[in-house]
C-alpha positions as CSV (number, residue, x, y, z in Angstrom):
1,M,3.1,-20.6,1.5
2,F,1.4,-17.9,3.1
3,A,-1.4,-19.7,4.2
4,L,1.1,-22.2,6.1
5,S,3.0,-19.6,7.7
6,L,0.1,-17.8,8.9
7,A,-1.3,-20.7,10.4
8,S,1.9,-21.5,12.1
9,V,2.1,-18.1,13.9
10,I,-1.5,-18.4,14.7
11,A,-0.5,-21.6,16.6
12,S,2.5,-20.1,18.2
13,V,0.8,-17.4,19.5
14,A,-1.8,-19.4,20.7
15,A,0.7,-21.8,22.4
16,A,2.0,-18.9,24.4
17,K,-1.6,-17.5,25.3
18,A,-2.3,-21.0,27.0
19,K,1.2,-20.9,28.7
20,V,0.1,-17.5,30.4
21,E,-3.4,-18.8,31.1
22,E,-2.1,-21.7,33.1
23,A,-0.6,-19.6,35.7
24,A,-2.9,-16.2,35.9
25,G,-3.2,-14.4,39.1
26,S,0.2,-12.4,39.0
27,P,0.0,-8.9,38.1
28,I,2.9,-9.6,35.3
29,L,1.4,-12.7,34.0
30,D,-2.0,-10.7,33.5
31,A,-0.2,-8.0,31.7
32,L,1.5,-10.7,29.4
33,Q,-1.8,-12.2,29.2
34,A,-3.6,-9.4,27.8
35,M,-0.9,-8.7,25.2
36,A,-0.8,-12.3,24.3
37,T,-4.7,-12.2,23.7
38,D,-4.6,-9.1,21.7
39,I,-1.9,-10.6,19.4
40,Y,-4.0,-14.0,19.2
41,Q,-7.1,-11.8,18.3
42,S,-5.3,-9.8,15.8
43,T,-3.7,-12.7,14.0
44,L,-6.9,-14.8,14.2
45,G,-8.8,-11.6,12.6
46,L,-6.1,-11.6,9.8
47,A,-6.7,-15.6,9.0
48,Q,-10.1,-15.0,8.7
49,D,-10.2,-12.0,6.3
50,V,-7.4,-14.2,4.2
51,A,-9.8,-17.1,4.1
52,G,-12.8,-14.8,3.0
53,L,-11.0,-13.2,0.3
54,T,-9.7,-16.6,-0.9
55,F,-13.3,-18.2,-1.1
56,A,-14.6,-14.7,-2.6
57,A,-11.8,-14.9,-5.5
58,P,-14.1,-17.3,-7.7
59,R,-17.1,-15.1,-7.6
60,F,-14.9,-12.3,-8.5
61,S,-13.4,-13.9,-11.0
62,V,-16.8,-14.6,-13.1
63,D,-17.9,-10.8,-12.4
64,V,-14.7,-9.8,-14.0
65,Y,-15.7,-12.2,-16.9
66,M,-18.9,-11.2,-17.3
67,W,-17.6,-7.4,-17.3
68,A,-15.4,-7.8,-20.3
69,V,-17.9,-9.8,-22.3
70,A,-20.4,-7.4,-21.9
71,H,-17.5,-4.6,-23.0
72,V,-16.4,-6.7,-25.9
73,R,-20.0,-7.2,-27.2
74,S,-20.6,-3.0,-26.9
75,A,-17.1,-2.6,-28.9
76,P,-19.0,-2.4,-32.7
77,T,-21.6,0.2,-31.3
78,L,-19.1,2.3,-29.7
79,A,-16.9,2.3,-32.9
80,V,-19.7,3.5,-34.5
81,K,-20.2,6.1,-32.2
82,V,-16.7,7.2,-32.3
83,Y,-16.7,7.2,-36.0
84,N,-19.6,9.6,-36.4
85,G,-18.1,11.7,-33.7
86,D,-21.1,11.3,-31.2
87,D,-20.5,14.5,-28.7
88,S,-21.7,12.3,-25.5
89,T,-19.2,9.2,-26.3
90,M,-16.4,12.0,-27.0
91,N,-17.5,13.7,-23.6
92,D,-17.3,10.2,-22.0
93,F,-13.5,9.6,-23.0
94,T,-12.4,12.8,-21.8
95,S,-14.3,12.5,-18.3
96,F,-12.4,8.8,-18.2
97,A,-9.2,10.7,-18.8
98,V,-9.8,13.0,-15.8
99,Y,-11.0,10.2,-13.7
100,A,-8.1,8.1,-14.5
101,A,-5.6,11.2,-13.7
102,G,-7.0,11.2,-10.3
103,V,-6.7,7.4,-9.8
104,I,-3.0,7.0,-11.1
105,F,-1.7,10.1,-9.4
106,C,-3.4,9.1,-6.1
107,V,-2.2,5.9,-6.3
108,Y,1.6,6.9,-7.2
109,V,1.5,9.0,-4.0
110,G,0.0,6.7,-2.1
111,V,2.3,3.7,-3.1
112,V,5.7,6.1,-2.8
113,A,4.2,7.5,0.8
114,L,3.9,3.7,1.8
115,N,7.6,2.9,0.9
116,L,8.9,6.3,2.2
117,V,7.1,5.3,5.5
118,L,8.7,1.7,5.6
119,V,11.9,3.1,5.3
120,L,12.0,5.7,7.9
121,F,10.3,2.7,10.3
122,T,13.4,0.4,9.3
123,S,15.7,3.2,10.1
124,V,14.3,4.2,13.3
125,K,13.5,0.6,14.1
126,D,17.3,-0.3,13.2
127,Y,18.7,2.4,15.5
128,F,16.5,1.1,18.5
129,Q,17.4,-2.8,17.8
130,G,19.0,-3.2,20.9
131,Y,15.6,-2.5,22.9
132,L,13.7,-4.9,21.0
133,V,15.2,-7.8,22.6
134,L,12.9,-8.8,25.6
135,P,15.2,-9.6,28.8
136,T,16.0,-12.6,30.5
137,K,15.9,-11.4,34.0
138,I,14.1,-9.3,36.2
139,P,15.3,-5.7,36.3
140,I,16.5,-4.8,39.6
141,I,17.1,-7.8,41.6
142,N,18.8,-9.4,38.4
143,Q,17.0,-12.9,38.9
144,K,16.4,-15.3,35.8
145,L,12.6,-15.3,34.8
146,P,10.8,-18.2,36.1
147,E,10.7,-21.2,33.3
148,L,7.1,-20.3,32.2
149,L,7.5,-16.7,31.8
150,M,11.0,-17.6,30.3
151,A,9.2,-20.2,28.0
152,L,6.7,-17.0,26.9
153,R,9.7,-15.0,26.6
154,D,11.2,-16.9,24.3
155,D,7.9,-17.3,21.8
156,L,7.2,-13.7,21.8
157,Q,10.6,-12.8,20.8
158,V,10.9,-15.3,18.0
159,E,7.2,-14.7,16.7
160,V,7.0,-11.1,17.2
161,F,9.7,-9.0,18.1
162,D,12.3,-11.3,16.0
163,R,10.3,-10.6,12.9
164,V,10.1,-6.9,13.7
165,R,14.1,-6.5,14.1
166,T,14.8,-8.6,10.9
167,F,12.3,-6.8,8.7
168,K,13.8,-4.8,6.0
169,C,12.7,-2.6,2.6
170,D,15.6,-2.6,0.4
171,K,13.3,-2.5,-2.5
172,W,10.5,-0.4,-3.8
173,I,6.9,-2.2,-2.9
174,I,5.0,-2.1,-6.2
175,P,8.0,-0.6,-8.0
176,L,6.6,2.3,-10.3
177,E,8.3,3.6,-13.7
178,G,11.8,4.5,-13.2
179,Q,12.0,3.0,-9.4
180,T,14.6,0.6,-8.8
181,G,16.9,-0.1,-5.6
182,K,16.2,1.1,-2.0
183,P,13.3,3.6,-1.8
184,S,14.6,7.1,-1.4
185,L,13.5,10.6,-1.5
186,K,15.5,11.4,-4.5
187,G,13.8,8.6,-6.4
188,A,10.1,9.7,-5.0
189,V,10.8,13.1,-6.3
190,A,11.6,12.0,-9.7
191,S,8.8,9.6,-9.7
192,L,6.2,12.0,-8.1
193,A,7.2,14.6,-10.9
194,M,6.7,12.5,-13.5
195,A,3.0,11.3,-12.1
196,M,2.3,14.8,-11.5
197,S,3.0,15.8,-15.0
198,A,1.6,13.1,-16.6
199,C,-1.7,13.1,-14.8
200,M,-2.0,17.3,-15.2
201,M,-1.7,16.8,-19.2
202,L,-4.4,14.1,-18.8
203,S,-6.7,16.4,-16.6
204,C,-6.6,19.1,-19.5
205,A,-8.4,16.5,-21.7
206,P,-12.1,18.3,-21.4
207,A,-10.6,21.5,-22.2
208,I,-8.7,20.8,-24.8
209,H,-11.5,18.9,-26.3
210,A,-13.9,22.1,-26.0
211,L,-11.3,24.1,-27.8
212,V,-11.0,22.0,-30.7
213,K,-14.8,21.6,-30.8
214,S,-15.6,25.3,-30.2
215,G,-13.1,27.1,-32.1
216,A,-10.2,29.9,-31.2
217,D,-10.4,30.8,-27.8
218,K,-7.7,32.7,-25.9
219,A,-8.8,32.5,-22.5
220,G,-9.2,28.5,-22.9
221,A,-5.8,28.7,-24.7
222,E,-4.0,30.2,-22.4
223,A,-5.3,28.1,-19.4
224,I,-4.0,24.9,-21.2
225,A,-0.8,26.1,-22.0
226,Y,-0.4,27.5,-18.3
227,T,-1.2,23.9,-17.1
228,V,0.8,22.1,-19.8
229,G,3.8,24.2,-19.1
230,T,3.5,23.5,-15.3
231,A,3.4,20.1,-16.2
232,L,6.6,20.1,-18.1
233,G,8.4,22.7,-15.8
234,L,7.7,19.5,-13.5
235,Q,9.4,17.0,-15.2
236,Y,12.5,19.5,-16.1
237,L,12.8,20.3,-12.4
238,A,12.7,16.8,-11.6
239,K,15.4,15.8,-14.0
240,Q,17.8,18.8,-12.6
241,A,17.4,17.7,-9.1
242,A,18.3,13.9,-10.4
């Protein structure tokens, strides 16, 4: 469905580009030709990327399968190391927790930021929606556009500007935990506070492991308590703000 829609857009833009090239020579037509060419090349580049990812999918699936099989085969050895309390394996686990905390937090922040940017874009776009309608007459002299320009204007209006005008962001893109309805700053604060809290606790894994392994350590315990307390405080503030 997406491929058919993309092919339709490419065909429409190509047709508009061809119409402009037929009557090149006028400064206005030259400017329109440059815009049509840029739109056509960008859309064609997108189509090439989609095609490349589509053809790469089988190889990627095989690689994922091989990776999964390798981990399944290594599971008995890993279980023995965990049972024996292998220090290197334990450190790998805590290091993975820190790595995962960084990835989770950055993905949460990125997704939330993307949704807020789209909401901001749609708000500004809706305010200036009247300016997203191309004129049908030449300004000042109030003369109707020539037939060729009118055809090009209609193609650009339908295939480009109308798509922008009708774009909405009424739901979260990749909704995370607790995110429903239209994206908002209020929802973003609660989601980010939970992500920050959880990721801060995960990042304490190496310190907690070291404290458990080495015994009582006032400085280490205070650092952990400070970090975990901050994480829990963020959750409390987020609930109060909600």
